[in-house]
N, C-alpha and C positions, 0 to 999 in steps of 0.2 A: 517511826513517828508516833505520836500519841493518838490513840483512837478517839474520835468524837462521836461514836455511834451510840444509840440508845442502849441502856444497861438493864432493861426490864425483861430480859429474856432468859428462860430456863429451858433446857432440853429435857424431854420426857425420859424417864429411866428405861423405857422400852428400847431406846436406841442402844443402850449398853447391853441389855439382856439379849438383843438380837445379834450381838457380836459385830455390829457395824461401826457406827461413828458416834462418839460421845461428844455432844455439842455443848460448848460452854459460852456463857455470856461474855461480853467485852470487858476488858480490863478497866476501862473508864468510859464515861459518857454521862448524859444527863437525861432528865425527864422532859416531857413535852412542854413544860412551862419554863424550862431553863432559857436564859437569854444571854446574848453577848452584848458588847457595847457597840451596837449597830450604828448609833448616831455619829460616832467618831471613827469607827473602823474604816480603814482605807480600802479603796478598790485596788485589786491586784491586776496588773496587765501581764499576761503570759504570752511570750513569743514562741511561735511554733512553725515548723514546716509541714506539719502533719494535719493538713486540712481534711475534714470528712468529705467524701464524695456526695453524701446526702446525710440526713440526720437519723436514719432508721437502721438499726443494726441488722435487721433481717434482710435488707436489700443491698448488702455490700457497702455499707457506709464507711468501710476501711477502718484501720486501727485508729484513725483520727477521731472517729465517733466514740470509741471506747475512752480515749483520752479526755474528752470533754464531758461526756454524758454519764458514763457508768459510775455510780456511787455519788455523783454530784447532782444530776437532774433526775435520773432514774435509779431505783434501788431494786435489788433482787430479794428473794426469800433468804438468801445468805450473802455474805460479803467475804471477798478474798482480801486479806490484809496485805500490807506492803511486804510482809515476810512470808507470804504464801500460806497463811493459816486460814481456816474456814471459821467464820463467826455467824451465828444467827442474826438476821436483820428483820425483814418483814415477817419471817416465820418466828413468832414469839415462842411457840412450843412445837416440838416435833416428836411424833411417835412412829416407830418402825415395827412392822409385824415380825413375828418370829421367823418367817421364811424370807424376810428381806425384800418382799415384793410390794408392800403397801406402805407408803409414807403419808401420814396424816398430819397436816399443818394447821395449827391455830394461828390466826393472823394477828399482827400488832394493830393497835388502834391508830391507824394512819389515814391520811387524806391526800388526794391528788391536788395539784396546783389549781385545777379548775374548781376545787371545793368539794368534789364528790368524794364520798367515803370509800376507802379501799374495801373491796368485797371478795369473797371466794370466786364469784363469777369473773372478776377481773383476772385473778390468778389462772383460772381455767382457760380463759381467752388468751392470755399472754403465752402460756406454755403451748397451747395448740397452735397458736400463730407462729411460734418459734420453730416448730417441727413441721409446719404445713408445707404444702407443695410449692408455694410461691417463695418460701424462705430460702436464702442462700447464706444463712448465718454460719459462721465458722464452726460452731460446736453443734450444729444440727445433727450430724451423724451420731455423736455420742449420746445425745438426748432422745434419739429415735428409739431408745430402750423403753420409752413411755408407751404403755399399752392404752390406758384410758384414764380420764380424770373425772372425778365425781365431786359435785358440790354437796357437802353434808349440811351446812347451814351458811348463813351470811358470813361468818368468820372462820369457817372450817372447810378445808378442801382435802380430798384424798386422791393421791396419785398412785396408780397401780402400774408396775413395771412388767415387761415381758420376761425378764430374768433379773436376778440380783445385779446391782451395779455399785461397785465399791467407790466409784468416783461421782456418784449421782449428786450429792449435795455440793461437792466442789464445782461441778459443771453448772449447777443452778446459780452459783454466785455470779455468773456472767449473763444470766437471762433477765432482761428488764421486765418488771411488772408494770404494764401500761393500762391506762383507762380504756375499758372496752368501747366507750363512746367517743374516743378521741379523734377518730378519723385518720386522715393521711398524716403520717408522722415523718415523712421524708423532708418536710420543710417546717414542721411545727413539733410541739412536744406536750406531754401531760404526764408527769411522773410524780413520785412522792418524795423526791429528794430535797436536800437543804437549799437547792437553787432552782430557779425557774428560768426558762429561756426568755430573754427580753428582746433580743435582736439577732437576726441572722442575715449577714451580707456575704453571699457566696463569692469566694475569691478574695475576701477581705478579713472578716472578723465574725466572731460569735460572742454575744454578751449575755452573761448570766447574772440575774438579780437574786439577792437573798430572799428565800421563801420565808416571809415573816410568820407564817402559820405552820412552820415545820413541826412535825410531831416529836422530833428529837432535839438534840442540843443545837443551838444556833451556831452558824459558822463564825470563825474568829475575824473574818474580814467583811468588808462592805459590798462584796460582789466581785466578779471576775470578768475580764475581757480577754478572749483569745485573739491575738493578732497574728495573721498568717503572712508568711514570707516565702516566696518560691526560691529566692536566692539566699544561700547561707551567709554571704557577705553582707547583704542588706539586713539580715537578722542580727548579725554581730554588731553592726553599726547602730541598730536600734537599741541594743542593750547598752552599748558604750555611751550613747547619748541620752539614756534615761527614758527612751520612748516605751520600753518594756522593762519590767522588773526582774524577769527571769526567763530562761529558755528551757523547754522541756527536754531537749536533746541537742547536744553540741556535735556537729558533724565535721568540724574543722579543728583538729588538735593543734594545728600550727598557731592558732590564736590564743591558746590557753595561757601562755606566758604574758601576753598583753593584758588579759583579764586579771591574772594574779597580781601583776604590778599595779593595776588600777584599784585594787582592794575588793574585787569580786570574790565570792566564794565558789570554789569548784567542788561539786558534789559528785563523787564517784561511787556508784552502787552496782548491783547485780543486774545483768541484762538477760533477757530471753530472746533477743532479736538475732536471728540467724540470717546471714546474707547467702542466698541460694542461687545457683545456676540450676534451674529446674528444666528438665527435658519433658517433652510430650512423649512419654514412654509407649504410647500407642503406635507411634509412627516410626518407620525405618528412617535412619539407621538406629534410632535411640531405643527401639524395642530389643536391641541386642545389648546385654550387660557388658560384653567386652568393649563395645564402642563407648559406652558411658564410662567405664573404668579407664579407657584410654584417654578420654577428655580430662578426667580427674587427674591422672598422672602427668599430663602435659602442662599442668598449671602450677607455677611456683606460688603457692598460697601464702607462704611466709613473706615473700617479697611483696605480694599484694597487700597483706596486712600492714607491713611497714609503710608502704606507699600511702595507704588510705588513713591509717590510724596512728602512724608514728610509733609502732610497737605496742600500743594499747590493744585491748581486745584479746582474743584467744582463738587458736586453731581448734576446730572440732571435726569429728569424722562421722557425725550422724545428726539426727534431729534433736537429740537429747543433750542439753547443756549440763555443765557440772552442778548446777543448783537443783537438779531434779533427782529423786531417789533412785532411779534406774539408770543413772549415767554409767557409761563405759568409756574408757579412754581409747577412742578409735581414730585419733587424729592422724595416725600413720597407717591406717588400714588400706588406704589407697594412696601410696606414697608419691611424692614428686620424683619422677624418673622418666626422662624423655625417651630413653631406649625402650623401656617397658611399654610406654605409650605407643611407640611405633610398632612394636611387636604385636600388641593387642589389636591395633588397627589392621595389621596384615592378617592376623588370624581371623578377623571378622570380614575379610575381603575388601578392605579399604586401604591397601598399601599405598595407593596414590592419593589418599585423602578424600575429602568431600567438602561440599559447601552447605552451610546452614545459616539461618537467620535467628538472631536474638532480638526479640521484642523487649525493649526495656523502658520502664517509666522514666519520665524526664525529671522526677523528683529525687532528692537526696544524692547519693554518690553512684547510683546505678549506671549512668552513662559513662562515668569515669572507669568503673569496673569493667564495663563492656569493652572499652578500648584496650584495657589491659589484657583481657581474655583474647581479643582478636590478635594481639601481638604474640601472646604465648602459644596459641594454637597454630599460628602460621609456621612455627618451628617444626611441627609434625605434619605439615602439608594440609591442614584443615583450614578452610577459608571461612571467616565469620563476616556476615553482613549484619549491620546494626540498624534496627528500625526503632527510632525513638518515638514514644507515644505518651499521651497524658495518662494520669492515674485513672481518669474516667474511662478512657479508651482501653486501658489495661483490664479493668474489671469486666468490660464487655467482651473484648476480643479474646483474652486469655482465660480469665477466671470463669466467665459464663459460657462463651461459645467454644472454648478450648481450641481456638483457631490459631495455632502457633506451633513452631518446632522447638524452640527453647526460649527461656525468659529469665530475667533477673528480678528478684523480689526479696525484700526483707520480711521474714516471717516472725512476727512479734509474739505470737501466742505461746503461753506456757503449756506444758504437757500436751503437745500437739503431734506426737508421734502417731497418734490414731489416724491422722490424715492419710498415712501410708497403708492403713487397713481399709481404705475406701477406694475401690477401683474407679469410681465415678468422680473422684476429686480431680482438679484440673490437670494434674500431671499424669494421671492414668496409670500409676504403678499398680501392678496386679500380681500378687503372690499369695497363693492360697494358704500356705503355711503361716505367713505373717498375719493374714486376716484371722486365721484360727487362733493363734497365740494372743492377739490383741483382744479378740472377743472373749476368750477364756480369762484373760487378765481382769476384765471388767466384772466377771462373775466370780472372781476369786473370793475366798472366805477370809483371807488375811493379807496384810500388806506384804508379807514375805513371799507369799505365793504370787501375788500380783507383780512384784519386783522381778522374780525369776522369769516369769512369762514375757514381760516386756523386754527384759534383757536379751532373751532369745530373738525376739522380733527386731530389736535394735541392731544386733549383730548381723542378722540376715539382710536387713535393709542397707546397711553399710557395705556388706559383701557384694550386694547387687549394684552398688553405686546408683541407687534409685534417683538421686540428685547429686549435685556437687555442693557440699556444705563448705562454702569458701572461708567463713570465719564467724565467730560470735562477736557481735558489736560490744564495745565497752559502753557502759551507761554513764554518760557525762551530762550533768546539768550545771548551769551557772546562774547564780543569784546575785543581785546587787547588794551592797552593804546595807544591813538593817532588815533584810528580808529573811524570815525564818519560817520553819514548819514545812519546808519543801520535801515531798516524798523522796526517799533515797533511791529506791530500786526501780527497775523498768519492767516489772512483771506484766507482760501482755498489754503494754501501753496504759495500764491503770495509772491514773494521776488524780488522786484525791486532793482537792484544793481547799477544803474547809478549815484546815489548820494553818494555812499560809497567812502570815501577817507581814506588815512592813512598818518600820518606825517612821 
């Protein structure tokens, strides 16, 4: 899709001389005084099943909070495009020291929705908040490479790293810069983005109004309403009847023919959403790799993919999808083989099987997947008990308290193999070699060196069957006739709405 980000950005030549990242301005965009036809632009109603659990990314707001707020209400120093490229945003200029440890950012001339000017103090506050003790943000561990942050002047901030980080600016693309004086952001907001939060009705909708004082190019539409539906059938009906203009993700491929016949556009892009059966690797019997591999080989994943997605999507064998530079084809590394599964269970001392509980969110297809797994594992004498919980309960019980044996979850983040390098992450996978390779990959001096190290980690994680990567979701969006500018890809739930229009 066409970028509508500001175009006044140049990266300092020091970035190139440091051998790190050469940052380029956006291909298109406008200045602070550019304007759209806001008087006549239509409001866009977006249908989604991906409701945030709260409105703050550092307190487990879920992928839903990324979908609504990142790039729309809040902006980062950098922006990740729909094609996974890194562009400067609030960082108007960037200088990197020769040793790759100090990043000095000169800020764009931007203001928060409250009217306060963006300052270096806000950047310092936002980054320290993201990696602070209270934060459970998904990329906190990657950004813990930050050693300290210094305010140089009102518009300049210097970030010193503990060691070089080749992915540093990429990861910064997901960190919101928030107003230091904003207060509680779990139910309110104060960002610099092209939209401001107008209304939040938990369990129902989120409304975004156009920010008339936005420092960049005005959105092409007259505002956006996210309307939430727990039931996919209700969401489909809302689209068919015109109650919503588009859906961010289609979870029922059986309905695609009906939409095509009715003149809707089916938008198929690249997904980073992996459906996982995640074990608590700290607990017996899942602390034994043979048990995890046995569970893996007992599941006919191709049959599951056909049942859920009617052949769309893709089988994968690790956390790395084909869209990422360190992808390895490991789909058959833990093959479907019932006899192998039985032998692995016997070798681990579970010839007669065992019983375990899957805690599964009630959203999406997780409960359906759980029933499939229960049937598959019964063939090798393993009994599955299913405990269906809400998304809010999942974040507390599984993600925060780590009080579970196994769980189902769709992991939407891109470049998230690093979660397996963190033994404190909710699934508790702990392999010193993997941790070392992933740490070294971040300190790599070249993309080639980084790729080689991550590929080693990728292979080991798959060999250990740290989780069961059931499949990679297809990315399917549906838009009504006359709706244009919808982002194509599903990178980490990013969903930039500023280019969407309808006739």
